[in-house]
C-alpha positions as CSV (number, residue, x, y, z in Angstrom):
1,M,140.0,171.7,11.0
2,Q,136.8,170.7,12.6
3,T,136.4,167.9,15.2
4,G,133.4,165.7,15.6
5,A,130.7,166.4,18.2
6,R,132.6,164.5,21.0
7,N,136.2,164.9,19.7
8,L,136.5,161.1,20.2
9,I,137.0,158.1,18.0
10,T,133.3,157.4,18.5
11,D,132.4,160.3,16.3
12,V,132.8,157.5,13.7
13,A,129.1,156.4,13.8
14,G,128.5,153.0,15.2
15,L,131.7,152.7,17.2
16,C,131.7,152.3,21.0
17,V,134.5,152.3,23.5
18,G,134.6,150.7,27.0
19,N,137.1,151.1,29.8
20,A,137.7,149.0,32.8
21,D,140.5,149.6,35.3
22,D,141.7,148.8,38.8
23,A,143.2,151.6,40.9
24,A,145.2,149.3,43.1
25,L,146.5,147.4,40.1
26,K,147.3,150.7,38.3
27,S,146.3,149.1,35.1
28,G,143.3,148.6,32.9
29,V,141.8,147.7,29.5
30,T,140.1,149.6,26.7
31,V,137.9,147.9,24.1
32,L,136.6,149.3,20.8
33,T,133.6,147.5,19.3
34,S,130.6,148.1,17.1
35,D,127.1,146.6,16.6
36,A,128.4,145.0,13.4
37,P,131.8,143.5,12.4
38,F,134.2,146.1,10.9
39,T,137.1,145.8,8.5
40,C,140.5,146.0,10.2
41,G,144.2,146.3,9.4
42,V,147.3,146.7,11.6
43,H,150.9,148.0,11.4
44,V,153.7,147.6,14.0
45,M,156.7,149.9,14.1
46,G,158.0,149.4,17.6
47,G,160.7,146.9,18.4
48,A,159.0,145.1,21.3
49,P,155.4,144.4,20.4
50,G,152.9,142.2,22.3
51,T,149.9,141.2,20.2
52,R,147.1,138.8,19.6
53,E,145.6,137.8,16.3
54,T,147.4,140.4,14.3
55,D,148.8,138.0,11.7
56,M,145.2,137.4,10.7
57,L,144.8,141.1,9.7
58,A,147.2,140.9,6.8
59,P,145.4,141.6,3.5
60,D,146.0,138.1,2.2
61,K,144.3,136.3,5.1
62,L,140.8,134.8,5.1
63,V,139.0,136.9,7.8
64,E,138.7,140.6,6.9
65,Q,136.5,141.8,9.7
66,V,136.7,141.8,13.5
67,D,134.2,142.1,16.3
68,A,136.3,144.2,18.7
69,L,139.8,145.4,19.4
70,T,141.5,145.5,22.8
71,L,144.2,147.8,24.2
72,S,145.6,146.6,27.5
73,G,148.1,147.2,30.2
74,G,149.8,144.2,31.9
75,S,152.4,143.2,29.3
76,A,151.9,139.6,28.1
77,F,149.4,139.1,30.9
78,G,147.2,141.7,29.3
79,L,146.7,139.7,26.2
80,D,144.1,137.8,28.1
81,A,141.9,140.9,28.0
82,A,140.9,139.8,24.5
83,S,139.7,136.5,25.9
84,G,137.4,138.3,28.3
85,A,136.0,140.5,25.5
86,A,135.5,137.4,23.3
87,D,133.6,135.7,26.1
88,A,131.2,138.6,26.3
89,L,130.8,138.8,22.6
90,R,130.1,135.1,22.3
91,G,127.3,135.5,24.9
92,M,125.8,138.1,22.6
93,G,125.9,135.7,19.7
94,R,128.6,137.5,17.9
95,G,131.5,136.0,16.0
96,F,132.8,134.5,12.7
97,A,130.4,131.7,11.7
98,V,132.1,128.3,11.4
99,G,129.4,125.6,10.9
100,G,127.2,125.9,14.0
101,V,129.8,127.8,16.0
102,R,130.5,131.5,16.2
103,V,134.0,132.6,17.0
104,P,134.4,136.3,18.1
105,I,137.4,137.9,16.4
106,V,139.2,140.1,18.9
107,P,142.8,141.2,18.0
108,G,144.6,142.9,20.8
109,A,147.8,144.7,21.8
110,I,149.5,145.4,25.2
111,L,151.8,147.9,26.9
112,F,154.2,147.3,29.7
113,D,153.0,148.9,33.0
114,L,154.2,146.2,35.5
115,I,156.6,148.5,37.4
116,N,154.5,151.6,37.8
117,G,153.8,151.3,41.6
118,G,150.6,149.2,41.4
119,D,149.9,146.0,43.2
120,K,150.8,143.2,40.7
121,D,150.9,140.4,43.2
122,W,147.7,138.7,41.9
123,S,146.8,135.1,42.3
124,E,144.8,135.0,39.1
125,N,145.4,137.0,36.0
126,P,142.9,140.0,36.3
127,Y,142.9,141.0,32.6
128,R,140.4,138.5,31.4
129,A,137.8,140.0,33.7
130,L,138.8,143.6,32.9
131,G,138.5,142.8,29.2
132,R,135.0,141.5,29.7
133,A,134.0,144.4,31.8
134,A,135.4,146.9,29.3
135,L,133.4,145.3,26.4
136,E,130.2,145.2,28.5
137,T,130.4,148.9,29.3
138,A,131.3,150.1,25.7
139,A,129.4,153.3,24.8
140,P,129.8,156.4,22.6
141,D,131.1,158.4,25.5
142,F,134.1,157.3,27.6
143,A,136.7,158.6,29.9
144,L,140.2,159.8,28.9
145,G,143.4,160.3,30.8
146,T,143.9,158.0,33.7
147,A,141.4,155.4,32.5
148,G,141.3,152.1,30.8
149,A,144.5,151.0,29.1
150,G,146.0,154.4,30.0
151,T,145.5,153.9,33.8
152,G,149.1,153.0,34.6
153,A,150.8,154.5,31.5
154,S,153.8,156.8,31.6
155,T,156.1,158.7,29.4
156,A,159.7,159.7,30.0
157,A,158.9,162.4,32.6
158,L,155.1,162.5,33.0
159,K,152.2,160.1,33.5
160,G,150.7,158.9,30.3
161,G,147.1,158.1,29.6
162,L,144.3,157.3,27.3
163,G,143.7,159.9,24.5
164,S,141.2,160.3,21.6
165,A,140.5,162.9,18.9
166,S,138.5,163.2,15.7
167,L,138.2,165.2,12.5
168,L,135.4,165.9,10.0
169,L,136.7,166.0,6.4
170,A,135.4,168.0,3.4
171,S,134.5,164.7,1.7
172,G,132.0,164.0,4.5
173,H,134.1,161.3,6.0
174,T,134.9,161.1,9.7
175,V,138.3,160.0,11.1
176,G,139.1,159.3,14.7
177,A,142.0,158.1,16.9
178,L,142.3,156.3,20.3
179,V,145.6,155.7,22.0
180,A,147.1,154.5,25.2
181,V,150.3,156.5,25.7
182,N,153.1,154.7,27.5
183,A,156.1,155.8,25.5
184,V,159.8,155.5,26.1
185,G,160.0,159.1,24.9
186,S,158.3,162.3,25.8
187,A,155.1,164.1,24.6
188,T,156.4,167.5,25.9
189,V,159.4,169.6,24.9
190,G,162.1,169.4,27.6
191,A,160.8,170.2,31.1
192,G,158.2,172.7,29.8
193,P,154.4,172.4,29.3
194,H,154.5,172.5,25.5
195,F,153.5,169.5,23.5
196,W,155.4,168.3,20.5
197,A,151.9,167.9,18.9
198,A,151.1,171.6,19.4
199,P,151.0,172.6,15.6
200,F,148.0,170.2,15.2
201,E,146.0,171.3,18.3
202,I,142.4,172.4,17.8
203,G,141.3,175.1,20.3
204,A,142.7,174.3,23.7
205,E,142.1,170.5,23.6
206,F,145.5,170.0,25.3
207,G,146.0,173.3,27.1
208,G,146.3,175.8,24.2
209,R,149.9,176.6,25.1
210,G,151.0,176.7,21.5
211,A,154.5,175.7,20.3
212,A,157.5,175.7,22.6
213,P,159.6,178.9,22.3
214,G,162.6,176.8,21.8
215,F,163.4,173.1,21.2
216,G,166.9,172.7,22.4
217,D,169.0,169.7,21.3
218,P,166.6,166.9,20.1
219,L,169.3,164.4,21.0
220,D,168.9,165.4,24.6
221,A,165.3,164.4,24.8
222,P,164.5,162.5,28.0
223,T,163.6,158.8,27.8
224,K,162.7,155.8,30.0
225,L,165.8,153.9,28.7
226,G,166.6,151.1,31.2
227,Q,163.2,151.0,32.8
228,H,161.6,148.5,30.4
229,A,158.3,150.2,30.7
230,A,157.1,151.2,27.3
231,T,154.8,151.0,24.3
232,T,152.2,153.2,22.8
233,I,149.2,151.4,21.2
234,G,146.4,152.9,19.3
235,I,143.5,152.6,16.9
236,V,142.4,154.9,14.0
237,A,139.0,154.6,12.5
238,T,136.9,156.0,9.7
239,D,133.4,155.6,8.2
240,A,135.0,155.5,4.8
241,A,134.5,152.2,3.0
242,L,138.0,150.7,3.0
243,S,139.4,147.3,2.1
244,Q,141.6,145.4,4.5
245,A,144.6,146.5,2.4
246,Q,143.5,150.1,2.6
247,C,143.1,149.8,6.3
248,T,146.7,148.6,6.5
249,R,147.8,151.7,4.7
250,L,145.7,153.8,7.0
251,A,147.5,152.2,10.1
252,I,150.9,152.9,8.5
253,A,149.9,156.6,7.9
254,A,148.7,157.0,11.5
255,H,152.2,156.1,12.8
256,D,153.3,159.6,11.6
257,G,151.2,160.8,14.5
258,F,153.4,159.0,16.9
259,A,156.5,160.6,15.4
260,R,154.9,164.1,15.5
261,A,153.8,163.7,19.2
262,L,156.5,161.6,20.9
263,L,160.3,162.1,20.9
264,P,161.8,159.7,20.3
265,S,159.2,157.2,19.0
266,H,159.2,153.7,17.5
267,T,162.3,152.7,19.6
268,P,163.6,149.2,20.1
269,M,162.0,149.2,23.6
270,D,158.6,150.3,22.4
271,G,156.0,148.0,20.9
272,D,154.3,150.8,19.0
273,L,151.3,149.5,17.1
274,V,148.3,151.0,15.3
275,F,145.1,149.2,14.3
276,A,142.9,150.8,11.6
277,A,139.2,150.2,11.5
278,S,136.6,150.9,8.8
279,T,132.9,150.7,9.3
280,G,132.3,151.1,5.6
281,A,129.3,153.4,5.9
282,R,130.5,156.0,3.4
283,P,131.9,155.1,-0.1
284,L,134.9,156.9,-1.4
285,G,133.9,159.3,-4.2
286,D,137.5,159.8,-5.3
287,P,139.4,156.7,-4.1
288,V,142.9,158.2,-4.6
289,A,142.4,161.8,-3.3
290,E,140.1,160.8,-0.4
291,S,142.1,157.9,0.8
292,L,145.2,160.2,0.9
293,M,143.3,162.8,3.0
294,I,141.9,160.1,5.3
295,G,145.4,158.8,6.0
296,H,146.7,162.4,6.6
297,A,143.8,163.1,8.9
298,A,144.5,159.9,10.8
299,S,148.0,160.9,11.5
300,I,146.8,164.4,12.8
301,C,144.2,162.8,15.0
302,M,146.7,160.4,16.4
303,A,149.2,163.2,17.3
304,R,146.4,165.1,19.0
305,A,145.1,162.0,20.8
306,I,148.6,161.3,22.2
307,A,148.8,164.9,23.6
308,R,145.3,164.7,25.1
309,G,146.1,161.4,26.8
310,V,149.0,163.0,28.6
311,F,147.3,166.3,29.2
312,L,144.2,164.7,30.8
313,A,146.0,162.3,33.2
314,T,145.2,162.7,36.8
315,P,147.2,162.0,40.0
316,A,146.6,158.9,42.0
317,P,148.2,157.4,45.2
318,G,151.4,155.6,44.6
319,D,152.3,157.4,41.3
320,T,155.9,157.2,40.4
321,L,155.7,160.2,38.0
322,P,153.8,163.5,38.2
323,C,151.0,164.2,35.7
324,W,151.0,167.3,33.4
325,T,148.6,169.2,35.7
326,T,150.7,168.6,38.8
327,R,153.8,169.9,37.1
328,H,152.3,172.7,35.0
329,G,149.2,173.9,36.9
330,E,145.6,173.9,36.0
331,R,144.5,172.6,32.6
332,G,143.6,175.4,30.2
333,G,141.1,173.5,28.1
């Protein structure tokens, strides 16, 4: 397997990602956008989702392309991040044309990070401003770990974070993933440093520790049950020319990455969601075989991105959980 030059979702040419976060708030926003609208689908498998404009992404709906996607902390308050991104896009003249008006299309999803030790006693919802700031700073390179929507994220026993990964396929297509990891379950095996996603690691992108020497009883996996602080939200993207229906299938396939990297995943307390984006730059030569491999690659990228998000988290004042580095020593890659 070969990653793109950055090992980020922005290895899909034309995509940019912006982060905005507040250290005191212990929360933030991540926005994915492009110079041109892109085709988008979505699939939700968690039992407690928080979303904006996802019904519109069904294959039978009118609008097939979007201007940006937002991932945000803040629970329902974080849905306002999409409004801030839409404000910025409207100022750029972007949006779906309706008569003489342009309406930016910005679906979004949120995770719950309201009890992570940050200052949530705001007088005005901060997520609209964070959404705008994230959109305005979008670029091909962006921070991972304790950044953007992953700023206040956590897993069962460790800090979560923002992760990303990419793959280059033999067909010439590029696939990438972006994820904010805030799961009820755990990305690591027991109390050790080994990631569930280890079989899919490339090089030492999340420490190079390899697979755990033993896995114990899977039913004893730690969870955040009772803390009501959950949800992993992500995006997979490709330059393959996909329809909205094909993007929906791509989002479904990418959920396998959640199941490979988090134990347990898709719980009743998680709002686990994946958006899938297609820039349409590269046609499919063999629609059946290549779409299968693109979906498979998306699930692998998602598993790796989840592990990277946890691996790259950094400690901050007021944390309620240790990060991987604190518990297991210096990062190896």
